[in-house]
N, C-alpha and C positions, 0 to 999 in steps of 0.2 A: 614387631620388635622382639618380644619374648613370646614363646609358645607355652601352653599349659605343661608341657613336659619339662620345662625349665624349673618348675616349682614342685618340689617333693615335700612330703610331710616332715622329713628329717632335716630340712634346710631352713634356716631362718629367712624371713622376708622383711622388707622395710617399705613403708609407704612414703612416696615422695609427693610433696605438694606440687600442684601444677595449676594451669588455668581451668581445668575441668574437675577439680577436686583433688584426687590423689591417684597415683599410679602405683601398682604393686610391682616391685622389681626384686630380684634376688639380693639379699643383704651382702652376699659375697661377690659383688661385681668385680671383675678384674680391673686393675689400675690401667689407665691409659698410658701408652708409652710416651715418655717425655723426650726421647731422643730426637725425633723430627722437630718438635717444638723448640728444643734447644738449638738445633742447627739453624732453624728459621730465625730465631732471635739473634743468633750470632751474625748471620748474614745481614739482617736489617740494621744491626748496630755496629757492624764491621769490627767484630771482636774475634780474636784468634782463639783456637782451642787451647793453646798454651796459657793464655791469660785466664780463661775460665778455670782451667786446671789449677792454676795458682790460687785463685779465689776460693775454690772449694777444698783444695788440699789433696789433690790426686794427680796422677801423671797425665800428660797430654794424650797418651795412648788410651787411657781409660775413657776420656771424653770421646775419642773416636769410636771406641767400642759401644758406648752408650748411644751415640748418634746412629750407628749402624744397626743397633739392636742385638748385638752379639753378647752383651753383658748387661745384667740388670743392676740397678742402683740400690744401695742400702737405704733404709728408711731415712736416716739422717741426711744422706747425700741427696735423696729425692726432695726432701724439704728445702734444702739449699738451692737446688735447681729450680724448684717451683717458685721460690722467692725471686730468682733472677728473671724467669720467664713470666 
């Protein structure tokens, strides 16, 4: 999963609890993209991009760009999408 080169002295680490004690992972792990999860949620619930856009307060084209991965979400918008998904 992670190699020793992923951990440098100048970067913080965090210990995650697991079945075998704890795993050391970089504290600055990248956020997982929510676009594919949003698209899957919409497909399963038969919700249009325009409806999600209205709920979050953005344009339909913004939802499309999030799902395609061409635009990142703001932290507030990310929290709203996480609540939906």
